[in-house]
C-alpha atoms as one frame of an Amber mdcrd trajectory, in Angstrom:
protein
  75.745 106.274  -6.235  75.163 103.503  -3.684  75.699  99.959  -4.876  73.507
  97.160  -3.579  73.689  93.406  -4.136  70.849  90.906  -4.095  71.816  87.390
  -3.029  69.472  84.503  -3.753  69.963  81.358  -1.664  68.014  78.578  -3.393
  67.675  76.084  -0.564  65.724  72.868  -0.091  62.627  74.446   1.453  62.611
  77.720  -0.470  64.524  80.716  -1.746  65.860  83.306   0.669  66.569  86.625
  -1.036  68.701  89.143   0.857  69.661  92.704   0.037  73.140  93.807   1.143
  74.864  97.166   1.010  78.548  97.709   0.171  79.648  97.078   3.771  77.877
  93.725   3.933  74.959  94.949   6.040  71.700  93.072   5.566  69.056  95.666
   4.666  66.108  93.412   3.871  65.264  89.780   3.281  62.411  87.809   1.765
  61.580  84.101   1.775  59.527  82.237  -0.816  58.852  78.566  -0.100  58.228
  75.788  -2.586  57.055  72.205  -2.511  59.145  69.047  -2.354  57.701  65.857
  -3.817  58.355  62.270  -2.692  57.146  59.820  -5.361  58.552  56.898  -3.359
  60.898  56.159  -0.473  64.053  56.986  -2.453  62.795  59.749  -4.737  62.896
  63.465  -3.880  61.916  66.007  -6.544  61.094  69.670  -6.993  59.574  71.748
  -9.780  62.327  73.974 -11.175  59.760  76.506 -12.338  59.072  77.135  -8.650
  62.663  78.363  -8.330  61.991  81.006 -10.950  58.729  82.069  -9.291  60.571
  82.318  -5.966  63.334  84.496  -7.412  60.859  86.818  -9.137  58.569  87.170
  -6.115  61.330  87.642  -3.536  63.206  90.150  -5.698  60.125  92.299  -6.094
  59.414  92.094  -2.364  62.967  93.197  -1.526  62.632  96.239  -3.741  59.264
  97.123  -2.235  60.324  96.699   1.389  63.730  98.371   1.109  62.615 101.126
  -1.279  66.015 100.907  -2.911  66.061 102.331  -6.438  66.237  99.549  -8.994
  68.980 101.512 -10.773  71.188 100.982  -7.699  71.048  97.164  -7.780  74.547
  96.508  -9.088  74.513  92.708  -9.040  72.551  89.549  -8.408  74.517  86.537
  -7.135  73.519  83.029  -6.190  73.957  80.281  -3.670  72.231  77.022  -4.478
  71.441  73.582  -3.167  73.892  71.172  -4.761  74.032  67.719  -6.374  70.802
  67.922  -8.379  70.012  67.034 -11.990  67.527  68.943 -14.133  67.120  68.034
 -17.830  66.147  71.011 -20.006  65.644  71.481 -23.740  67.442  74.018 -25.970
  65.140  76.811 -24.796  65.706  75.992 -21.113  62.317  74.376 -20.578  62.372
  71.644 -17.910  61.713  68.184 -19.308  61.150  66.623 -15.874  61.201  67.564
 -12.211  64.669  68.255 -10.815  66.058  65.342  -8.805  67.514  67.150  -5.786
  70.440  66.251  -3.536  68.370  63.970  -1.272  67.149  61.785  -4.153  68.676
  58.292  -4.031  66.673  56.406  -6.677  69.828  55.854  -8.753  71.431  53.203
  -6.516  71.625  50.723  -9.418  73.348  53.362 -11.551  76.060  53.665  -8.877
  76.797  49.964  -9.239  76.797  50.361 -13.027  79.443  53.101 -12.771  81.494
  51.087 -10.297  81.844  48.342 -12.937  83.305  50.840 -15.420  85.638  53.006
 -13.383  87.471  52.310 -10.144  85.893  54.059  -7.167  89.326  55.069  -5.887
  89.832  56.885  -9.174  86.477  58.675  -8.772  87.519  59.810  -5.284  90.925
  60.992  -6.483  89.516  62.978  -9.412  86.393  64.450  -7.824  87.224  64.424
  -4.111  84.024  62.468  -3.437  82.841  58.921  -2.965  80.638  57.492  -5.671
  77.057  58.010  -4.476  73.449  58.084  -5.639  73.172  61.553  -4.069  75.394
  63.089  -6.739  74.401  64.313 -10.199  76.293  61.653 -12.168  74.082  58.781
 -11.013  70.949  60.909 -11.456  71.829  61.746 -15.077  72.390  58.053 -15.761
  69.026  57.266 -14.162  67.379  59.441 -16.823  69.307  57.590 -19.542  68.386
  54.167 -18.185  64.746  54.860 -17.253  63.654  57.807 -19.450  65.834  57.558
 -22.527  63.584  59.895 -24.522  64.120  62.646 -21.919  67.852  61.981 -21.793
  68.160  62.200 -25.570  66.063  65.356 -25.749  67.959  67.023 -22.881  70.174
  69.813 -24.224  71.725  70.348 -20.777  71.566  68.925 -17.277  71.555  71.805
 -14.804  71.909  72.428 -11.088  69.285  74.478  -9.243  70.850  77.940  -9.392
  72.101  77.393 -12.952  68.532  77.024 -14.210  67.653  80.429 -12.763  70.815
  81.984 -14.197  69.788  80.772 -17.657  66.385  82.393 -17.217  68.142  85.636
 -16.263  70.891  85.724 -18.888  70.365  83.008 -21.516  73.779  81.544 -20.565
  74.494  77.857 -19.864  76.912  78.162 -16.932  77.764  76.746 -13.542  80.625
  77.351 -11.119  83.497  75.244  -9.806  82.027  74.746  -6.322  78.609  73.553
  -7.509  80.192  71.416 -10.239  82.374  69.745  -7.602  79.273  68.148  -6.098
  78.374  66.188  -9.223  80.876  63.268  -9.211  81.903  64.577 -12.661  84.265
  67.475 -11.928  88.067  67.263 -11.861  88.959  69.252  -8.754  92.564  70.052
  -9.542  92.128  70.634 -13.286  89.046  72.757 -12.522  87.048  71.354 -15.420
  84.704  68.475 -16.231  86.528  65.157 -16.077  86.936  63.749 -19.575  88.034
  60.442 -18.059  84.797  59.973 -16.107  82.560  61.275 -18.889  84.156  58.884
 -21.367  83.864  55.948 -18.973  80.123  56.492 -18.464  79.314  57.752 -21.965
  77.929  61.192 -21.107  78.707  63.846 -23.763  80.475  66.953 -22.472  77.973
  69.076 -24.412  75.189  68.071 -22.025  76.861  69.977 -19.160  77.060  73.753
 -18.579  80.378  75.628 -18.784  82.074  75.879 -15.338  83.537  79.182 -14.103
  84.983  80.595 -10.879  82.177  81.806  -8.613  83.015  85.502  -8.962  82.598
  85.667 -12.742  80.006  88.019 -14.221  78.139  85.740 -16.615  75.967  88.411
 -18.194  73.325  91.077 -17.806  69.601  90.629 -17.373  67.814  89.894 -20.624
  64.766  92.026 -21.364  62.196  89.453 -20.233  63.984  89.023 -16.891  64.188
  92.786 -16.360  60.442  93.072 -16.778  59.597  90.160 -14.485  61.992  91.121
 -11.679  61.489  94.887 -11.884  65.185  95.553 -12.490  67.225  97.161 -15.270
  69.811  95.970 -17.744  72.516  97.597 -15.628  72.306  94.791 -13.060  75.066
  92.211 -13.539  74.548  88.510 -12.857  77.359  86.792 -10.971  77.313  83.000
 -10.984  77.926  82.499  -7.245  78.393  79.029  -5.783  77.108  75.951  -4.059
  75.549  76.579  -0.663  78.389  74.997   1.322  81.094  77.103  -0.306  79.012
  80.276  -0.013  78.467  79.512   3.667  82.233  79.211   4.100  82.752  82.642
   2.580  79.901  84.098   4.640  81.572  82.726   7.762  84.862  84.368   6.796
  86.597  81.080   5.947  88.552  81.975   2.816  92.183  81.124   3.602  94.084
  78.026   4.718  93.922  77.313   8.433  90.355  78.540   8.829  87.334  76.301
   9.462  83.614  76.603  10.000  80.866  74.453  11.413  77.349  74.658  10.039
  74.920  73.482  12.714  71.514  72.822  11.247  69.259  69.793  10.915  72.279
  68.102   9.378  75.709  69.481  10.137  79.191  69.708   8.723  82.698  70.912
   9.418  84.617  72.378   6.495  88.025  73.975   5.949  89.633  76.301   3.456
  92.637  74.618   1.863  95.112  75.218  -0.960  94.881  71.564  -1.958  92.243
  68.807  -1.948  92.197  66.563   1.123  92.179  62.833   0.468  91.450  60.440
   3.323  92.480  56.815   2.789  89.252  55.679   4.494  87.147  58.172   2.497
  85.640  59.501   5.722  85.623  63.044   4.327  85.275  64.627   0.907  86.424
  67.804  -0.824  84.441  70.469  -2.624  85.963  73.250  -4.672  85.790  76.615
  -2.917  84.634  79.841  -4.584  88.033  80.897  -5.983  90.537  79.240  -8.302
  93.033  77.036  -6.479  91.057  77.022  -3.233  89.328  73.914  -1.897  86.937
  72.965   0.890  87.579  69.628   2.663  84.336  68.672   4.429  82.807  66.097
   6.712  79.015  65.953   7.041  76.902  64.203   9.676  73.300  63.280   9.045
  71.362  64.265  12.166  72.767  67.067  14.331  70.051  69.636  14.951  67.769
  66.840  13.799  68.740  64.867  16.907  67.895  67.801  19.174  64.595  68.249
  17.361  63.834  64.560  17.931  64.702  65.018  21.597  62.276  67.930  21.818
  59.446  66.101  20.080  59.937  62.769  21.848  60.950  63.824  25.360  60.181
  67.495  25.908  56.457  67.992  25.386  56.249  70.229  28.450  58.951  72.524
  27.084  57.064  72.781  23.779  53.907  73.837  25.620  55.743  76.359  27.809
  57.481  77.866  24.804  54.095  78.941  23.444  52.941  80.314  26.794  56.178
  82.217  27.446  56.931  83.098  23.811  60.459  81.694  24.021  62.229  78.967
  22.093  61.533  75.438  23.277  65.237  74.748  22.707  66.165  77.540  25.119
  64.002  75.865  27.763  65.643  72.509  27.017  69.057  74.123  27.444  68.011
  75.320  30.908  67.135  71.746  31.834  70.400  70.380  30.418  72.438  72.871
  32.453  71.187  71.179  35.644  73.618  68.282  35.108  77.382  68.310  34.778
  79.377  67.607  31.648  79.404  63.922  30.775  75.873  63.342  32.121  77.172
  60.871  34.704  78.623  58.664  31.958  75.545  58.657  29.744  76.268  58.619
  25.990  74.016  59.262  23.015  74.786  57.962  19.529  73.153  60.496  17.144
  72.570  58.113  14.249  68.807  58.483  13.917  69.005  58.526  10.106  72.091
  56.417   9.583  75.345  58.308   9.226  77.569  59.856   6.623  80.912  61.075
   7.988  82.731  59.472   9.602  81.117  56.010   9.405  79.216  56.095   6.083
  76.745  53.569   7.401  73.071  54.007   6.398  72.164  51.200   8.802  73.495
  52.939  11.925  70.863  53.777  14.554  70.544  56.115  17.510  71.074  54.874
  21.055  71.428  55.949  24.659  74.176  53.970  26.362  74.906  53.855  30.087
  71.422  54.518  31.480  71.014  54.028  35.239  68.199  54.806  37.715  69.967
  58.099  38.476  69.452  59.486  34.992  66.571  61.853  34.344  65.385  64.023
  31.482  68.090  66.700  31.927  70.728  63.993  31.500  69.085  62.766  28.302
  68.846  66.271  26.845  72.479  67.104  27.546  73.628  63.692  26.296  72.039
  64.450  22.911  73.977  67.719  22.614  77.216  66.027  23.668  76.666  63.044
  21.354  76.385  65.312  18.324  79.528  67.151  19.444  81.459  63.879  19.859
  80.580  62.734  16.356  81.638  66.070  14.898  84.884  65.787  16.858  85.665
  62.566  14.959  85.291  64.497  11.686  87.519  67.281  13.001  90.147  64.760
  14.071  90.296  63.250  10.572  91.804  66.559   9.460  93.987  66.887  12.547
  95.421  63.406  12.000  97.026  64.703   8.802  98.658  67.612  10.599  96.150
  70.273   9.621  96.244  73.084  12.177  92.926  74.797  12.864  93.064  78.250
  14.485  89.391  78.311  15.513  85.988  77.279  14.225  83.321  79.715  13.016
  79.844  78.536  14.046  76.852  79.321  11.794  73.385  77.930  11.074  70.163
  77.828  13.065  71.676  75.687  15.825  74.367  78.304  16.436  71.957  80.578
  18.291  72.239  78.708  21.601  75.157  79.652  23.889  75.007  76.371  25.790
  75.575  74.108  22.786  78.293  76.423  21.458  80.164  76.057  24.762  79.848
  72.260  24.675  81.251  72.264  21.133  84.225  74.388  22.181  85.085  72.041
  25.055  84.618  68.866  22.983  86.541  70.253  19.988  89.247  71.707  22.259
  89.391  74.869  20.171  87.824  78.322  20.350  84.414  78.584  18.690  83.593
  81.975  17.135  80.035  83.054  16.402  79.544  85.691  13.683  76.754  88.257
  13.584  75.032  86.557  10.657  74.208  82.900  11.321  71.442  81.800   8.983
  72.279  84.629   6.577  75.929  83.572   6.245  75.270  81.662   3.025  73.577
  84.687   1.463  76.418  86.950   2.594  78.920  84.628   0.904  76.968  84.845
  -2.347  76.801  88.645  -2.010  80.580  88.825  -1.527  80.948  86.809  -4.757
  78.761  89.382  -6.433  80.802  92.264  -5.056  84.083  90.746  -6.218  82.562
  90.059  -9.635  81.604  93.685 -10.275  84.854  95.061  -8.846  83.344  96.379
  -5.623  85.798  94.256  -3.592  89.364  93.275  -4.559  88.881  89.568  -3.787
  87.203  87.003  -1.559  89.701  87.750   1.225  87.539  90.778   2.038  85.240
  88.294   3.792  87.631  88.214   6.745  86.965  91.897   7.353  83.271  91.917
   6.478  82.318  88.957   8.687  81.958  90.403  12.164  82.392  88.102  15.172
  80.046  88.759  18.083  80.858  85.890  20.487  83.827  83.682  21.382  83.465
  80.413  23.307  86.639  79.133  24.941  87.147  75.467  25.956  86.541  74.847
  29.657  89.473  72.855  31.180  87.230  70.883  33.553  84.851  69.917  30.751
  87.750  69.080  28.426  89.029  66.538  30.938  85.635  64.819  31.181  85.036
  64.859  27.443  88.587  63.671  26.784  87.819  60.552  28.831  84.419  59.871
  27.213  85.356  60.634  23.608  87.207  57.330  22.929  84.389  55.453  24.682
  81.905  57.103  22.318  83.844  55.819  19.293  84.149  52.330  20.800  80.393
  52.258  21.466  79.587  52.726  17.790  82.110  50.093  16.679  80.760  47.609
  19.228  77.218  48.067  17.908  77.909  47.853  14.168  76.784  44.230  13.938
  73.721  44.991  16.066  72.719  47.762  13.663  72.980  45.256  10.796  70.557
  42.933  12.573  68.070  45.735  13.251  67.717  46.746   9.585
């Protein structure tokens, strides 16, 4: 009997459900979008019941499109957006909207925590800076602003964990998702009693953490009826989206790295130990398996910078893309290829939305530096691509400074489709860039591999190295490396020189 796995990737804009066979081939996919709400400038919420509707609808669509027998669905596994906080009662009913990762209303709660526990200690225990983006501050916001909800809350859940409860009746999470809460002890692989005691949050309000490959239960009767599946289907907890993406890129052993190139972007490694940077430029998530970690550095506006460039500077390319039925970004790449690497000494600082790694400066701003009468639109377009690559190189070098050797970098995400940008990244990073077959589906594939390991279909997560097929390799160009090697330190100096200017502009 064939065994199929459904992976649900509960993202920010919607749920992507994907059906995989035993060899990791994508047989069908379905997307169900949901709304995001912005009550004010710092608040970002979603309705958790929309997650359940999305999972039900997309599961049924997968079955209908693929015509796979429901008896052959061996497992459901999850990837989920991280760092949220959803209060639910004893029956799993939401008591409020879920505050998602982008919500920053709990800035005052961060200061409250900082008065009670040293931030260095938070970083050492959790692998993360103290931040309003994480679940800890969000939970405290409920206590400080909606005490009745906080008191009534039986559990505070992450996005995928709410759906898992609806499927199984179990209050669970996994190590990787828990590691994005500011409450999880990375090395002990459990909730931090020290932090919970310092902030006065009872352990009972949190779900039980497990490795990502654990089978947490079978579908309860109500879930079987709604999804159109049987009680034979196992539910595997899965992981946070970043860790699932790592697995789906084939990054499951030390020395491997991947780069997710989307609206925001990050570089992450697989490591046998957490990575602590004295300047806190990077952070560390738990990976999908016990004893495996994922040091990470995230920049705010990568693909977002190229999108800005398109919308602000490339109106003609947007019009042509509709006429020719090709991507506007492909047309922009053609323009950028008209100029040589380095853009005749034109630099772009990609800090349109402030910056996380490596500067952690919300007041940073974007800038073109070095403009002359010779520069034209192709220079500006290429400078944007190179500026993003330079900033990511700083993140990569944080790891290299500590002697971490990186064999190559797997490139995934929507921005990975373009050959031109991939080649720039290879030359700036000075390392081979590998592009797998599945780019935007990598996160779902990682969740599916978790599911396969959980039900015994695969021996362990290391099978990802074989299942992830590489279709392209981009090798650093020596001539470009020389130019970028000269401009890279200038790029870093440009930001440092403008720090005080950014302060004045905010």
